[in-house]
N, C-alpha and C positions, 0 to 999 in steps of 0.2 A: 747482442746476438752475434755469433761468429759463423760467417758463411765462407765456404771455400768454393771457388769456381775453377774447373779444369780448363786450361787453354792450351792450344797446340799450335806449333809453328809448322805450317804445311806448304807444299809447293803451290804457287799461284796458279789457279786454274786457267788464267789467260795464256799461259805458256805451255808448250808441249812438255810432257813428263818423260823422264829417262831413268833407266835403271843402270847401275854401275857396280863394279867390283864383283868378287867371287860369290858374294851372298845376294846379288841382284838387289842391292839397296837402292832406295829412291834418291835421286839427286835432288838436294834441297837448296841449291844455290839461289834460286829465285823463289823465295818463300815469304809468307805473310801469316798473320794471325788468322786461324781458320774462321771463315765467315759464319759457320754454324755455331762456333763458340761465342761469337758476339751476342747471339740471342740468349745464351746461358748467362753471360755477364750482365746483360741488360735486365734479365729476370731477377738476378741476385741484387743488383743495384736498386731495382724498384722495391723489392722486399725490405731492404735496409732503409731506404728513404721513407717508406710507409711507417716505419717504427722510430723515426726521428733522426736517421742517418748516423754518421760517425760521432757527432756530438752527444748522442744518446747511448753510445757504446756499441753501435752496430758496425762490425768490421767485415769488409769483403776482401778476401785474399785471393789473388790470382796465382794459381799453381801450374807450373809447366815442368816437363821433363824433356831433356834434349841437349844437343851440343851448345856451345857458347853462343852461337847465332840465335838460338831459341829465346834468348833474353829479349829479343825484339817483340815477341808475343806478350811478355809480361809488361814491357814498356808501354805498348799501346793500351793494354788493359788498365794500367795506372792512369794513362791520359784520358780514358773514358770515364774513370771515376773510382776504380778499385782503390782501397786504402793501403794495401801492401802487396808485395809479390814474393813468391818463393820459386826458385829455379833449381831443380835437381839436375846436376851436370856432372857426368863422369864418363870417361872414355869407354868403360866397360859396358855402358848402356847400349852402344851401337848394335843394331840388329835385333833388339828386343821385340818380341811379338806382343799380342794383346795380353796374354797371361803374365808375362814378365813385366809388362808395363803396369798392369793393375797391382802387381805385388809391390812395386816401387812406390806408386802413387798412394797405396794404402799405408805404407810406412811413413810417407811424407805427411799425410793427413793426420796420422797418429801422433806425429811430432808436434802438431799444432793444436792438439786437444786442450780443452773441450771444443768440439765443432758441432754446431747445431744443425747445419744444413750444407749438403754438398750438391752443387749444381753443375751439370754437364750439358754439352750439346747432344743432339740425337745421334751423331756419328762424327767421325773425322772425315775430312774431304780427301784424305789420301788413302787410308786403309778401308774406310767405309764398312767396318765390321759391325758397328753398333753394339758390341758385346762388352766393352770395357766398363760401362756403367753398371751392368749386372754383376760382372766379376768383382768390381770394386765394392759394391754393396754387400756381396757375400763375404768378402775378406774382412770388411769392417763390422759385419753383423748388423747392418742397417736395413730398415724397410726401404723399398725402392718403388718409385712411380716413374715409369719411362714414357717417352713420347708425349709429354704434357704440352698442351697448347695454351695453358694459362697456369699461373702459380700464385697462391695467396697463403699467407701465414697469419693465423689468429691464435695468439697465446702459444701453446705448445703443439698446435695442430697445423699441418700443412695440407692444403686442398689443391688438387690439380685437376684440370679438365683434359680428358683424352678424347679426341675426335676420331671416330672411325668412319668407314664408308657409309654406314647406315645408322649408326647410333653415336651418342655422346655420353661418356661416363664422367662422373665426378667422384674422384678417389681421395680419401683422406688417409693420412698417416701421422703417427705421433713423432715428434722430434726427439732425438736427431734422426734425420732421414736423408735419402739421396733422391734427387729429381733430375731427369734428363728432359730437356725442352726441345720442341721442334722449331722450325723456321716460321711458324705461324703464331708464335707466342707473343711477339712484340715487334717493335721497330727499333733496332739498336741505335743509340745516339752516336753522333760524331764527336770526336775530341775537339773541344774549342780551345781558343788561345789560353784561357785561364787554366783549363785542365792540363794542357801541355806543360805550362810553367809549373803548376803544382806537382806534376808527376816527378819532376827533378828532385824534389825534397822527400819523396816517399821511400820507405825502406824496402829494399829487395834483399832477401836472404838467399845465398847460394849454398846448397847442400850436396855432399858427396854420398856415395853408397856407405862409406864408413860412418858418416854422421848419422845415417839412418839404421845402421846395423844390418845392412843387407849384403850378402856375400856376392862377389863378382860372378861366381859360378852359377848363381841363380838368375842371372839376367844375360842380355846379349844373346848371341846365337846358341851358346851352350846351355843357357837356362830357358830357352824357348821351347814350347810344345810343337810349334809349326815352323817351317822354313820353306823358302822358295827354291825349288830344285832346278827350274829351268824357266827361261823367259825369252820372248822374241818380239820384235817390233810388230805393231799392228799393221796388216797389209794395207796399202793405199786403197782409197775408195775407187771403185770402178764406175764407169759412166752408167747413169741410169737408163731405163728403157724409155724411149721417146715414141709416143703414139701420134702419128700424123693423121689428121682427119681427112679421109678421102671418101667419106660417106658411111664408113663402118667403124668409126672411132669408138662409139659407145660399146659395140660388141667386143672390140679388141680390149677395151678397158676392163670389161666384165671378165673376159677370159684371163687377163693378167691377174686381176684380184683373186679369181678363183684358183689360179695356179699357185698363188702365194698363200692359199688357204685363209684369205681375209674375208671371204664371203661364206 
């Protein structure tokens, strides 16, 4: 079984985020593998292991798109257990929106054919659009199941559970298919010493747009359907309202909540 997991190199949420340049691009100096993509990787590894792992021909390929520094996302994926990595790296990719991103990722997955299952996180922690999985499924002509809280593969059928506020759905799709998983799907494993050492011997393929047959004009700012026209820093937080109890604190609290339309 050939499984492809999308992984992304995103700014670390522990640090403040900054936009820079004329296109208001996100500064990615302090970046890590997206935490939400770790759940996707764990789901893929669990499926592969349930079928006998790499020794039985089950391959998990971590695929990323981004600058040279994005190779770190693939590296950690390999340390966690992915069997191979693919890094699409090209200067023309800078400024690509979700549509242009899905175009490139679809071409990259096509180059790895045949692919039985594509697994993604439920969103990226930088853009947070949650639309790339659906766009990618449409470009590849695959059935999709999004926001899955569990994934199982039996033969040529993938079954996913989707938990709503009031209901839970069990959805089946025939392979090949695309699945996006939530942060409730599993508990991602930590890279251990054995995995870190083994990752050094695993194959990582670097691809350019030319390798994929994608024109530079179809990606980046020129090939994107959306762009950021303006941006400003978030205003600093103001001091909150302090209610001092002088005998009427309860009334003051109710009046405040009512004024905020919280009652």
